[in-house]
Chimera marker file (.cmm) of the C-alpha trace (Angstrom):
<marker_set name="trace">
<marker id="1" x="20.064" y="131.553" z="-56.734" r="1" g="1" b="0" radius="0.5"/>
<marker id="2" x="19.965" y="128.391" z="-54.625" r="1" g="1" b="0" radius="0.5"/>
<marker id="3" x="23.220" y="127.867" z="-52.686" r="1" g="1" b="0" radius="0.5"/>
<marker id="4" x="23.452" y="124.169" z="-53.629" r="1" g="1" b="0" radius="0.5"/>
<marker id="5" x="23.109" y="125.069" z="-57.317" r="1" g="1" b="0" radius="0.5"/>
<marker id="6" x="25.900" y="127.648" z="-57.018" r="1" g="1" b="0" radius="0.5"/>
<marker id="7" x="28.104" y="125.131" z="-55.205" r="1" g="1" b="0" radius="0.5"/>
<marker id="8" x="27.350" y="122.534" z="-57.904" r="1" g="1" b="0" radius="0.5"/>
<marker id="9" x="28.281" y="124.961" z="-60.675" r="1" g="1" b="0" radius="0.5"/>
<marker id="10" x="31.482" y="125.982" z="-58.927" r="1" g="1" b="0" radius="0.5"/>
<marker id="11" x="32.366" y="122.334" z="-58.300" r="1" g="1" b="0" radius="0.5"/>
<marker id="12" x="31.732" y="121.499" z="-61.941" r="1" g="1" b="0" radius="0.5"/>
<marker id="13" x="33.893" y="124.369" z="-63.140" r="1" g="1" b="0" radius="0.5"/>
<marker id="14" x="36.688" y="123.405" z="-60.756" r="1" g="1" b="0" radius="0.5"/>
<marker id="15" x="36.438" y="119.796" z="-61.968" r="1" g="1" b="0" radius="0.5"/>
<marker id="16" x="36.677" y="120.850" z="-65.604" r="1" g="1" b="0" radius="0.5"/>
<marker id="17" x="39.615" y="123.155" z="-64.866" r="1" g="1" b="0" radius="0.5"/>
<marker id="18" x="41.417" y="120.417" z="-62.930" r="1" g="1" b="0" radius="0.5"/>
<marker id="19" x="40.812" y="117.894" z="-65.689" r="1" g="1" b="0" radius="0.5"/>
<marker id="20" x="42.249" y="120.298" z="-68.256" r="1" g="1" b="0" radius="0.5"/>
<marker id="21" x="45.294" y="120.920" z="-66.067" r="1" g="1" b="0" radius="0.5"/>
<marker id="22" x="45.886" y="117.207" z="-65.588" r="1" g="1" b="0" radius="0.5"/>
<marker id="23" x="45.615" y="116.441" z="-69.285" r="1" g="1" b="0" radius="0.5"/>
<marker id="24" x="47.695" y="119.405" z="-70.427" r="1" g="1" b="0" radius="0.5"/>
<marker id="25" x="50.522" y="119.132" z="-67.912" r="1" g="1" b="0" radius="0.5"/>
<marker id="26" x="50.817" y="115.436" z="-67.243" r="1" g="1" b="0" radius="0.5"/>
<marker id="27" x="54.384" y="114.174" z="-67.401" r="1" g="1" b="0" radius="0.5"/>
<marker id="28" x="53.630" y="110.490" z="-67.586" r="1" g="1" b="0" radius="0.5"/>
<marker id="29" x="54.967" y="108.957" z="-70.829" r="1" g="1" b="0" radius="0.5"/>
<marker id="30" x="51.832" y="106.944" z="-71.439" r="1" g="1" b="0" radius="0.5"/>
<marker id="31" x="49.638" y="110.018" z="-71.146" r="1" g="1" b="0" radius="0.5"/>
<marker id="32" x="51.283" y="111.898" z="-73.999" r="1" g="1" b="0" radius="0.5"/>
<marker id="33" x="50.211" y="109.236" z="-76.473" r="1" g="1" b="0" radius="0.5"/>
<marker id="34" x="46.770" y="108.938" z="-74.948" r="1" g="1" b="0" radius="0.5"/>
<marker id="35" x="46.206" y="112.678" z="-74.881" r="1" g="1" b="0" radius="0.5"/>
<marker id="36" x="47.354" y="112.886" z="-78.495" r="1" g="1" b="0" radius="0.5"/>
<marker id="37" x="44.919" y="110.084" z="-79.445" r="1" g="1" b="0" radius="0.5"/>
<marker id="38" x="42.112" y="111.966" z="-77.728" r="1" g="1" b="0" radius="0.5"/>
<marker id="39" x="43.045" y="115.213" z="-79.501" r="1" g="1" b="0" radius="0.5"/>
<marker id="40" x="43.695" y="117.065" z="-76.262" r="1" g="1" b="0" radius="0.5"/>
<marker id="41" x="45.818" y="120.147" z="-76.346" r="1" g="1" b="0" radius="0.5"/>
<marker id="42" x="48.083" y="121.612" z="-78.967" r="1" g="1" b="0" radius="0.5"/>
<marker id="43" x="50.637" y="122.115" z="-76.187" r="1" g="1" b="0" radius="0.5"/>
<marker id="44" x="51.245" y="118.389" z="-76.007" r="1" g="1" b="0" radius="0.5"/>
<marker id="45" x="51.569" y="118.193" z="-79.792" r="1" g="1" b="0" radius="0.5"/>
<marker id="46" x="54.032" y="121.082" z="-79.779" r="1" g="1" b="0" radius="0.5"/>
<marker id="47" x="56.138" y="119.369" z="-77.115" r="1" g="1" b="0" radius="0.5"/>
<marker id="48" x="56.108" y="116.092" z="-79.016" r="1" g="1" b="0" radius="0.5"/>
<marker id="49" x="57.175" y="117.809" z="-82.261" r="1" g="1" b="0" radius="0.5"/>
<marker id="50" x="60.375" y="119.231" z="-80.824" r="1" g="1" b="0" radius="0.5"/>
<marker id="51" x="63.729" y="117.494" z="-81.228" r="1" g="1" b="0" radius="0.5"/>
<marker id="52" x="63.873" y="116.818" z="-77.520" r="1" g="1" b="0" radius="0.5"/>
<marker id="53" x="60.762" y="116.843" z="-75.407" r="1" g="1" b="0" radius="0.5"/>
<marker id="54" x="61.278" y="119.423" z="-72.611" r="1" g="1" b="0" radius="0.5"/>
<marker id="55" x="59.457" y="117.222" z="-70.108" r="1" g="1" b="0" radius="0.5"/>
<marker id="56" x="60.588" y="113.740" z="-71.142" r="1" g="1" b="0" radius="0.5"/>
<marker id="57" x="64.121" y="114.713" z="-72.134" r="1" g="1" b="0" radius="0.5"/>
<marker id="58" x="65.950" y="112.051" z="-74.129" r="1" g="1" b="0" radius="0.5"/>
<marker id="59" x="63.359" y="109.326" z="-73.466" r="1" g="1" b="0" radius="0.5"/>
<marker id="60" x="61.895" y="107.671" z="-76.525" r="1" g="1" b="0" radius="0.5"/>
<marker id="61" x="58.668" y="109.318" z="-77.588" r="1" g="1" b="0" radius="0.5"/>
<marker id="62" x="55.446" y="107.314" z="-77.729" r="1" g="1" b="0" radius="0.5"/>
<marker id="63" x="54.607" y="105.864" z="-81.138" r="1" g="1" b="0" radius="0.5"/>
<marker id="64" x="50.808" y="105.620" z="-80.698" r="1" g="1" b="0" radius="0.5"/>
<marker id="65" x="48.470" y="106.749" z="-83.435" r="1" g="1" b="0" radius="0.5"/>
<marker id="66" x="46.297" y="109.773" z="-82.884" r="1" g="1" b="0" radius="0.5"/>
<marker id="67" x="42.513" y="109.487" z="-83.150" r="1" g="1" b="0" radius="0.5"/>
<marker id="68" x="42.605" y="111.164" z="-86.570" r="1" g="1" b="0" radius="0.5"/>
<marker id="69" x="45.151" y="108.637" z="-87.785" r="1" g="1" b="0" radius="0.5"/>
<marker id="70" x="43.067" y="105.783" z="-86.393" r="1" g="1" b="0" radius="0.5"/>
<marker id="71" x="39.967" y="107.041" z="-88.188" r="1" g="1" b="0" radius="0.5"/>
<marker id="72" x="41.945" y="107.466" z="-91.391" r="1" g="1" b="0" radius="0.5"/>
<marker id="73" x="43.196" y="103.876" z="-91.228" r="1" g="1" b="0" radius="0.5"/>
<marker id="74" x="39.701" y="102.557" z="-90.469" r="1" g="1" b="0" radius="0.5"/>
<marker id="75" x="38.032" y="104.558" z="-93.237" r="1" g="1" b="0" radius="0.5"/>
<marker id="76" x="39.981" y="102.554" z="-95.844" r="1" g="1" b="0" radius="0.5"/>
<marker id="77" x="38.908" y="99.156" z="-94.494" r="1" g="1" b="0" radius="0.5"/>
<marker id="78" x="35.741" y="97.078" z="-94.882" r="1" g="1" b="0" radius="0.5"/>
<marker id="79" x="34.272" y="93.870" z="-93.510" r="1" g="1" b="0" radius="0.5"/>
<marker id="80" x="36.391" y="91.626" z="-91.305" r="1" g="1" b="0" radius="0.5"/>
<marker id="81" x="39.485" y="93.709" z="-91.961" r="1" g="1" b="0" radius="0.5"/>
<marker id="82" x="37.675" y="96.776" z="-90.581" r="1" g="1" b="0" radius="0.5"/>
<marker id="83" x="36.235" y="94.884" z="-87.604" r="1" g="1" b="0" radius="0.5"/>
<marker id="84" x="39.583" y="93.389" z="-86.609" r="1" g="1" b="0" radius="0.5"/>
<marker id="85" x="41.416" y="96.713" z="-86.805" r="1" g="1" b="0" radius="0.5"/>
<marker id="86" x="38.601" y="98.592" z="-85.034" r="1" g="1" b="0" radius="0.5"/>
<marker id="87" x="38.777" y="96.146" z="-82.125" r="1" g="1" b="0" radius="0.5"/>
<marker id="88" x="42.575" y="96.380" z="-81.966" r="1" g="1" b="0" radius="0.5"/>
<marker id="89" x="42.553" y="100.179" z="-81.961" r="1" g="1" b="0" radius="0.5"/>
<marker id="90" x="39.699" y="100.461" z="-79.466" r="1" g="1" b="0" radius="0.5"/>
<marker id="91" x="41.459" y="98.127" z="-77.036" r="1" g="1" b="0" radius="0.5"/>
<marker id="92" x="44.573" y="100.314" z="-77.308" r="1" g="1" b="0" radius="0.5"/>
<marker id="93" x="42.449" y="103.435" z="-76.790" r="1" g="1" b="0" radius="0.5"/>
<marker id="94" x="40.634" y="101.969" z="-73.759" r="1" g="1" b="0" radius="0.5"/>
<marker id="95" x="43.900" y="100.816" z="-72.156" r="1" g="1" b="0" radius="0.5"/>
<marker id="96" x="45.200" y="104.379" z="-72.428" r="1" g="1" b="0" radius="0.5"/>
<marker id="97" x="42.048" y="105.699" z="-70.753" r="1" g="1" b="0" radius="0.5"/>
<marker id="98" x="42.490" y="103.171" z="-67.934" r="1" g="1" b="0" radius="0.5"/>
<marker id="99" x="46.132" y="104.250" z="-67.496" r="1" g="1" b="0" radius="0.5"/>
<marker id="100" x="45.016" y="107.872" z="-67.170" r="1" g="1" b="0" radius="0.5"/>
<marker id="101" x="42.229" y="106.973" z="-64.738" r="1" g="1" b="0" radius="0.5"/>
<marker id="102" x="44.700" y="105.050" z="-62.572" r="1" g="1" b="0" radius="0.5"/>
<marker id="103" x="46.773" y="108.221" z="-62.334" r="1" g="1" b="0" radius="0.5"/>
<marker id="104" x="43.730" y="110.012" z="-60.929" r="1" g="1" b="0" radius="0.5"/>
<marker id="105" x="43.463" y="107.361" z="-58.201" r="1" g="1" b="0" radius="0.5"/>
<marker id="106" x="47.144" y="107.822" z="-57.393" r="1" g="1" b="0" radius="0.5"/>
<marker id="107" x="47.369" y="111.606" z="-57.614" r="1" g="1" b="0" radius="0.5"/>
<marker id="108" x="43.986" y="113.199" z="-56.954" r="1" g="1" b="0" radius="0.5"/>
<marker id="109" x="42.234" y="113.725" z="-53.641" r="1" g="1" b="0" radius="0.5"/>
<marker id="110" x="38.952" y="114.869" z="-55.232" r="1" g="1" b="0" radius="0.5"/>
<marker id="111" x="36.214" y="112.328" z="-54.647" r="1" g="1" b="0" radius="0.5"/>
<marker id="112" x="34.400" y="113.324" z="-57.846" r="1" g="1" b="0" radius="0.5"/>
<marker id="113" x="37.457" y="112.630" z="-60.004" r="1" g="1" b="0" radius="0.5"/>
<marker id="114" x="38.265" y="109.450" z="-58.107" r="1" g="1" b="0" radius="0.5"/>
<marker id="115" x="34.697" y="108.170" z="-58.622" r="1" g="1" b="0" radius="0.5"/>
<marker id="116" x="34.865" y="109.051" z="-62.318" r="1" g="1" b="0" radius="0.5"/>
<marker id="117" x="38.226" y="107.228" z="-62.574" r="1" g="1" b="0" radius="0.5"/>
<marker id="118" x="36.734" y="104.133" z="-60.899" r="1" g="1" b="0" radius="0.5"/>
<marker id="119" x="33.813" y="104.255" z="-63.349" r="1" g="1" b="0" radius="0.5"/>
<marker id="120" x="36.177" y="104.584" z="-66.331" r="1" g="1" b="0" radius="0.5"/>
<marker id="121" x="38.318" y="101.671" z="-65.158" r="1" g="1" b="0" radius="0.5"/>
<marker id="122" x="35.284" y="99.470" z="-64.565" r="1" g="1" b="0" radius="0.5"/>
<marker id="123" x="33.438" y="100.281" z="-67.801" r="1" g="1" b="0" radius="0.5"/>
<marker id="124" x="36.426" y="100.237" z="-70.104" r="1" g="1" b="0" radius="0.5"/>
<marker id="125" x="37.852" y="97.047" z="-68.568" r="1" g="1" b="0" radius="0.5"/>
<marker id="126" x="34.531" y="95.314" z="-69.296" r="1" g="1" b="0" radius="0.5"/>
<marker id="127" x="34.574" y="96.639" z="-72.856" r="1" g="1" b="0" radius="0.5"/>
<marker id="128" x="38.150" y="95.433" z="-73.367" r="1" g="1" b="0" radius="0.5"/>
<marker id="129" x="37.130" y="91.953" z="-72.178" r="1" g="1" b="0" radius="0.5"/>
<marker id="130" x="34.120" y="91.995" z="-74.515" r="1" g="1" b="0" radius="0.5"/>
<marker id="131" x="36.232" y="93.066" z="-77.511" r="1" g="1" b="0" radius="0.5"/>
<marker id="132" x="38.917" y="90.478" z="-76.721" r="1" g="1" b="0" radius="0.5"/>
<marker id="133" x="36.205" y="87.796" z="-76.596" r="1" g="1" b="0" radius="0.5"/>
<marker id="134" x="34.824" y="88.910" z="-79.960" r="1" g="1" b="0" radius="0.5"/>
<marker id="135" x="38.326" y="89.008" z="-81.416" r="1" g="1" b="0" radius="0.5"/>
<marker id="136" x="38.862" y="85.436" z="-80.284" r="1" g="1" b="0" radius="0.5"/>
<marker id="137" x="35.454" y="84.183" z="-81.477" r="1" g="1" b="0" radius="0.5"/>
<marker id="138" x="35.456" y="85.970" z="-84.810" r="1" g="1" b="0" radius="0.5"/>
<marker id="139" x="39.124" y="85.930" z="-85.789" r="1" g="1" b="0" radius="0.5"/>
<marker id="140" x="40.765" y="83.273" z="-83.596" r="1" g="1" b="0" radius="0.5"/>
<marker id="141" x="43.129" y="85.875" z="-82.157" r="1" g="1" b="0" radius="0.5"/>
<link id1="1" id2="2" r="1" g="1" b="0" radius="0.2"/>
<link id1="2" id2="3" r="1" g="1" b="0" radius="0.2"/>
<link id1="3" id2="4" r="1" g="1" b="0" radius="0.2"/>
<link id1="4" id2="5" r="1" g="1" b="0" radius="0.2"/>
<link id1="5" id2="6" r="1" g="1" b="0" radius="0.2"/>
<link id1="6" id2="7" r="1" g="1" b="0" radius="0.2"/>
<link id1="7" id2="8" r="1" g="1" b="0" radius="0.2"/>
<link id1="8" id2="9" r="1" g="1" b="0" radius="0.2"/>
<link id1="9" id2="10" r="1" g="1" b="0" radius="0.2"/>
<link id1="10" id2="11" r="1" g="1" b="0" radius="0.2"/>
<link id1="11" id2="12" r="1" g="1" b="0" radius="0.2"/>
<link id1="12" id2="13" r="1" g="1" b="0" radius="0.2"/>
<link id1="13" id2="14" r="1" g="1" b="0" radius="0.2"/>
<link id1="14" id2="15" r="1" g="1" b="0" radius="0.2"/>
<link id1="15" id2="16" r="1" g="1" b="0" radius="0.2"/>
<link id1="16" id2="17" r="1" g="1" b="0" radius="0.2"/>
<link id1="17" id2="18" r="1" g="1" b="0" radius="0.2"/>
<link id1="18" id2="19" r="1" g="1" b="0" radius="0.2"/>
<link id1="19" id2="20" r="1" g="1" b="0" radius="0.2"/>
<link id1="20" id2="21" r="1" g="1" b="0" radius="0.2"/>
<link id1="21" id2="22" r="1" g="1" b="0" radius="0.2"/>
<link id1="22" id2="23" r="1" g="1" b="0" radius="0.2"/>
<link id1="23" id2="24" r="1" g="1" b="0" radius="0.2"/>
<link id1="24" id2="25" r="1" g="1" b="0" radius="0.2"/>
<link id1="25" id2="26" r="1" g="1" b="0" radius="0.2"/>
<link id1="26" id2="27" r="1" g="1" b="0" radius="0.2"/>
<link id1="27" id2="28" r="1" g="1" b="0" radius="0.2"/>
<link id1="28" id2="29" r="1" g="1" b="0" radius="0.2"/>
<link id1="29" id2="30" r="1" g="1" b="0" radius="0.2"/>
<link id1="30" id2="31" r="1" g="1" b="0" radius="0.2"/>
<link id1="31" id2="32" r="1" g="1" b="0" radius="0.2"/>
<link id1="32" id2="33" r="1" g="1" b="0" radius="0.2"/>
<link id1="33" id2="34" r="1" g="1" b="0" radius="0.2"/>
<link id1="34" id2="35" r="1" g="1" b="0" radius="0.2"/>
<link id1="35" id2="36" r="1" g="1" b="0" radius="0.2"/>
<link id1="36" id2="37" r="1" g="1" b="0" radius="0.2"/>
<link id1="37" id2="38" r="1" g="1" b="0" radius="0.2"/>
<link id1="38" id2="39" r="1" g="1" b="0" radius="0.2"/>
<link id1="39" id2="40" r="1" g="1" b="0" radius="0.2"/>
<link id1="40" id2="41" r="1" g="1" b="0" radius="0.2"/>
<link id1="41" id2="42" r="1" g="1" b="0" radius="0.2"/>
<link id1="42" id2="43" r="1" g="1" b="0" radius="0.2"/>
<link id1="43" id2="44" r="1" g="1" b="0" radius="0.2"/>
<link id1="44" id2="45" r="1" g="1" b="0" radius="0.2"/>
<link id1="45" id2="46" r="1" g="1" b="0" radius="0.2"/>
<link id1="46" id2="47" r="1" g="1" b="0" radius="0.2"/>
<link id1="47" id2="48" r="1" g="1" b="0" radius="0.2"/>
<link id1="48" id2="49" r="1" g="1" b="0" radius="0.2"/>
<link id1="49" id2="50" r="1" g="1" b="0" radius="0.2"/>
<link id1="50" id2="51" r="1" g="1" b="0" radius="0.2"/>
<link id1="51" id2="52" r="1" g="1" b="0" radius="0.2"/>
<link id1="52" id2="53" r="1" g="1" b="0" radius="0.2"/>
<link id1="53" id2="54" r="1" g="1" b="0" radius="0.2"/>
<link id1="54" id2="55" r="1" g="1" b="0" radius="0.2"/>
<link id1="55" id2="56" r="1" g="1" b="0" radius="0.2"/>
<link id1="56" id2="57" r="1" g="1" b="0" radius="0.2"/>
<link id1="57" id2="58" r="1" g="1" b="0" radius="0.2"/>
<link id1="58" id2="59" r="1" g="1" b="0" radius="0.2"/>
<link id1="59" id2="60" r="1" g="1" b="0" radius="0.2"/>
<link id1="60" id2="61" r="1" g="1" b="0" radius="0.2"/>
<link id1="61" id2="62" r="1" g="1" b="0" radius="0.2"/>
<link id1="62" id2="63" r="1" g="1" b="0" radius="0.2"/>
<link id1="63" id2="64" r="1" g="1" b="0" radius="0.2"/>
<link id1="64" id2="65" r="1" g="1" b="0" radius="0.2"/>
<link id1="65" id2="66" r="1" g="1" b="0" radius="0.2"/>
<link id1="66" id2="67" r="1" g="1" b="0" radius="0.2"/>
<link id1="67" id2="68" r="1" g="1" b="0" radius="0.2"/>
<link id1="68" id2="69" r="1" g="1" b="0" radius="0.2"/>
<link id1="69" id2="70" r="1" g="1" b="0" radius="0.2"/>
<link id1="70" id2="71" r="1" g="1" b="0" radius="0.2"/>
<link id1="71" id2="72" r="1" g="1" b="0" radius="0.2"/>
<link id1="72" id2="73" r="1" g="1" b="0" radius="0.2"/>
<link id1="73" id2="74" r="1" g="1" b="0" radius="0.2"/>
<link id1="74" id2="75" r="1" g="1" b="0" radius="0.2"/>
<link id1="75" id2="76" r="1" g="1" b="0" radius="0.2"/>
<link id1="76" id2="77" r="1" g="1" b="0" radius="0.2"/>
<link id1="77" id2="78" r="1" g="1" b="0" radius="0.2"/>
<link id1="78" id2="79" r="1" g="1" b="0" radius="0.2"/>
<link id1="79" id2="80" r="1" g="1" b="0" radius="0.2"/>
<link id1="80" id2="81" r="1" g="1" b="0" radius="0.2"/>
<link id1="81" id2="82" r="1" g="1" b="0" radius="0.2"/>
<link id1="82" id2="83" r="1" g="1" b="0" radius="0.2"/>
<link id1="83" id2="84" r="1" g="1" b="0" radius="0.2"/>
<link id1="84" id2="85" r="1" g="1" b="0" radius="0.2"/>
<link id1="85" id2="86" r="1" g="1" b="0" radius="0.2"/>
<link id1="86" id2="87" r="1" g="1" b="0" radius="0.2"/>
<link id1="87" id2="88" r="1" g="1" b="0" radius="0.2"/>
<link id1="88" id2="89" r="1" g="1" b="0" radius="0.2"/>
<link id1="89" id2="90" r="1" g="1" b="0" radius="0.2"/>
<link id1="90" id2="91" r="1" g="1" b="0" radius="0.2"/>
<link id1="91" id2="92" r="1" g="1" b="0" radius="0.2"/>
<link id1="92" id2="93" r="1" g="1" b="0" radius="0.2"/>
<link id1="93" id2="94" r="1" g="1" b="0" radius="0.2"/>
<link id1="94" id2="95" r="1" g="1" b="0" radius="0.2"/>
<link id1="95" id2="96" r="1" g="1" b="0" radius="0.2"/>
<link id1="96" id2="97" r="1" g="1" b="0" radius="0.2"/>
<link id1="97" id2="98" r="1" g="1" b="0" radius="0.2"/>
<link id1="98" id2="99" r="1" g="1" b="0" radius="0.2"/>
<link id1="99" id2="100" r="1" g="1" b="0" radius="0.2"/>
<link id1="100" id2="101" r="1" g="1" b="0" radius="0.2"/>
<link id1="101" id2="102" r="1" g="1" b="0" radius="0.2"/>
<link id1="102" id2="103" r="1" g="1" b="0" radius="0.2"/>
<link id1="103" id2="104" r="1" g="1" b="0" radius="0.2"/>
<link id1="104" id2="105" r="1" g="1" b="0" radius="0.2"/>
<link id1="105" id2="106" r="1" g="1" b="0" radius="0.2"/>
<link id1="106" id2="107" r="1" g="1" b="0" radius="0.2"/>
<link id1="107" id2="108" r="1" g="1" b="0" radius="0.2"/>
<link id1="108" id2="109" r="1" g="1" b="0" radius="0.2"/>
<link id1="109" id2="110" r="1" g="1" b="0" radius="0.2"/>
<link id1="110" id2="111" r="1" g="1" b="0" radius="0.2"/>
<link id1="111" id2="112" r="1" g="1" b="0" radius="0.2"/>
<link id1="112" id2="113" r="1" g="1" b="0" radius="0.2"/>
<link id1="113" id2="114" r="1" g="1" b="0" radius="0.2"/>
<link id1="114" id2="115" r="1" g="1" b="0" radius="0.2"/>
<link id1="115" id2="116" r="1" g="1" b="0" radius="0.2"/>
<link id1="116" id2="117" r="1" g="1" b="0" radius="0.2"/>
<link id1="117" id2="118" r="1" g="1" b="0" radius="0.2"/>
<link id1="118" id2="119" r="1" g="1" b="0" radius="0.2"/>
<link id1="119" id2="120" r="1" g="1" b="0" radius="0.2"/>
<link id1="120" id2="121" r="1" g="1" b="0" radius="0.2"/>
<link id1="121" id2="122" r="1" g="1" b="0" radius="0.2"/>
<link id1="122" id2="123" r="1" g="1" b="0" radius="0.2"/>
<link id1="123" id2="124" r="1" g="1" b="0" radius="0.2"/>
<link id1="124" id2="125" r="1" g="1" b="0" radius="0.2"/>
<link id1="125" id2="126" r="1" g="1" b="0" radius="0.2"/>
<link id1="126" id2="127" r="1" g="1" b="0" radius="0.2"/>
<link id1="127" id2="128" r="1" g="1" b="0" radius="0.2"/>
<link id1="128" id2="129" r="1" g="1" b="0" radius="0.2"/>
<link id1="129" id2="130" r="1" g="1" b="0" radius="0.2"/>
<link id1="130" id2="131" r="1" g="1" b="0" radius="0.2"/>
<link id1="131" id2="132" r="1" g="1" b="0" radius="0.2"/>
<link id1="132" id2="133" r="1" g="1" b="0" radius="0.2"/>
<link id1="133" id2="134" r="1" g="1" b="0" radius="0.2"/>
<link id1="134" id2="135" r="1" g="1" b="0" radius="0.2"/>
<link id1="135" id2="136" r="1" g="1" b="0" radius="0.2"/>
<link id1="136" id2="137" r="1" g="1" b="0" radius="0.2"/>
<link id1="137" id2="138" r="1" g="1" b="0" radius="0.2"/>
<link id1="138" id2="139" r="1" g="1" b="0" radius="0.2"/>
<link id1="139" id2="140" r="1" g="1" b="0" radius="0.2"/>
<link id1="140" id2="141" r="1" g="1" b="0" radius="0.2"/>
</marker_set>
């Protein structure tokens, strides 16, 4: 097998493993809500269900909706009501992704993850701006 292919596979596996570790063991308050929205890891859900979070202690727990809850809310709406709520929830979701990506830039030395974080920040910031513009044009908000 070609050495560059093997190195690429190993790098990919290491990247996936590191991403899973970051998402499952992050102690940043904002990440618990974001990870819950993205449906990542029952471990986070278990921690958030306890009377006192073992990582966050007595701090107030995040109140964000999970992705399933967001979809449930949206499934009951139609027309402008749906559009407005979809935009609101997607902006919230994208801001959480940007927060997580900024943590990569602060805490990771891996160029692949740092590049991915830059891409996430750039793309999702543009999408937030686009959705905010639509929200203003369509709903005056």
